[in-house]
N, C-alpha and C positions, 0 to 999 in steps of 0.2 A: 571406508566405513562412513555411512551417511550420518549417523548420530555420533560423531567423533568426540574425542577428548576436547576438541575445539569448542563444540556446542555446550559441553559441561563446563569448560573453563570460562567461556563467555558468560554463562549463567552465574558462575561464582564471581566473576569480576563485576557484574552488574550488581550482584547482591552485596559485595563488599563496598561498592561505590555508594549504593542507596544507604546502606547501614552508617557509613562515614558521614554522608550528607544529612541524614535524618537526625544525627546527633552533633550539631555544630558546637555544643558546649564542650565536647570531648577535646582533650589536648592531644594534638598530633604532632609528633616529632619526625622530621626528615631523618632517615637512616641510611639511605643509598641513593645513587645517581644513575642516571641514563643521560649521556650527553652525545651530541652528534649533530647531523643535519636532516632535515625533512624538507623535501622538494627544494633542496639548495640552500635553505635558511638554517642558521645555527639555533639549536633547541637544547633545553635542559628539563628533564622531568626528575622528580624525586619520589622514592618509595618512602612510605610513611608508617610509623608505628603509632599504635594507640595504646599507651602503657596501661591505662585503667581497664582496658578490655583484654590485655595480653595478645593482641593480634597485630599484624602488619599487612601491607599491601604487596608484600613479596613472601611467598610461602611455598611450602611443599606439602603434598598430601598423597597418601597411598590409597590406591584402589586395587586390591588384590595384588598381583605381582608388578603392577604399573605404579611408578611414582611420578606425579606431575608437578613440575616446577612452574610456578606462575608469578611473574614479576610485573606488577602494576605501577607505572610510573605517573605522577600527577604533575601538571604545569601549575606550579605555585603562583605564577603571575597571570593565570587565566581568569581570575575572577570567580571561579567556582571550582570546587573539587571534582565536579562531574564533568567538566569540559577540558578538552585537550589531554585525554587519558591515553597512554601507550601501554599496550599489554603484550607481553612476551610469555608464550606458554610452550613448554616442552614435556612430552610424555616419555618416560624412560623405562626400559626394562632392564634394570640394573642399578648400581649405586655409586657410580662415579663417572668421570668425563668419557670413559670408554663404553658406557652403557649403550645398548641399542636403542634408537629412537623409534617410538611407535607413532608419534604424531608431533607436529611442531606447527605454530602459527603465531603470527603477529597482527594486532589490530590497532588502529588509531581512531579515537572517537573525539573528533573536534568539538561536537555539540552535544556530547554524551549520547544517549540513545534517542534524542529528539530530532536527529537529522541523519543525512548520510554519513557513512563511516567507511574505513579503508581497511583491507585485509590482504594478507599474503599467507601462503602455506598450501593447505590442502585446497583451499579456494583462493582465488586471487592470483597474484603474481609470484614469481620465484622468491625463495627465502633461503638465507644461510645464517645459522646461528652457531657460533663457535664458542666453547667454553675454555677459558684460560685456566680457571679453577672451578670446582663444584664440589662442595662439602655437604653430604646429605646426612651426616651424623655428627655427633658432638655439638659444635656451634655451626650450624648450617650456613652456608653462604654460596654465592655465585658471582663470577666475574667473567666477562667476555665481550664478544661483539655480535652485532646483528646487522645484516644487510639484506634489504628487501625491496621489492617493487610492490607497494601497496596499491591494490585496485579497489575503486569505488563500489560500494554497495548502498542502494537506496534504503534497504531495510533488512532485518535479521533473515528473512525467508526469500529475499531476492537474490538472483545470482550476481557475482561479482562482474563488473564491466571491465574486462582485461584490456580495453582500449583506452581507459581513463585511469592511469596509475601515476603514483608519486614515489620517488626514491627515498628510502630511509637508510642511513648509515650511521650506526651508533655504538657506543661503548657502554656497558652496564657493570655496576659493582655494587652489591648489596648483601646485607645479612638475610637469611630466610627464617621464617618462623614455620614450625610444624603444625599443621592443622590436622585435628583428629576427627 
């Protein structure tokens, strides 16, 4: 599927990042973590809640029968909310860890959208996302691991360069908000 959940998810990721960056006066609270290594270096990202807006950077959204889980982690030491963003996206046909996956992707945006970025999944390198827990009702949350070979893309419409990849091995744990 050329215009996949990945494309829609990337657009949502960018929109959320721009909204957060455009409103620096908003209080943002770290609520979840993604920890691991990227290209052999220890890293930590945090999912964020914006209480005054009732939103988070880790959410789930339904499109007909498909539920998309989007976990966007921010490097709080990166100097900007727009830099060093890690995005984990999974499209599910079902409502728990056994749900059939219709799409999954990971992206790393070291310079936001102003420079090259790294992807795995439908485009880019191999990807494995495993949920230890996934609650889509009640108090939604997700915890698990991601392992990926993230391959470089010069721009959104450029192909991924599968000869230029970096390794991601990480664990995530975060509450999810439901986006309507």
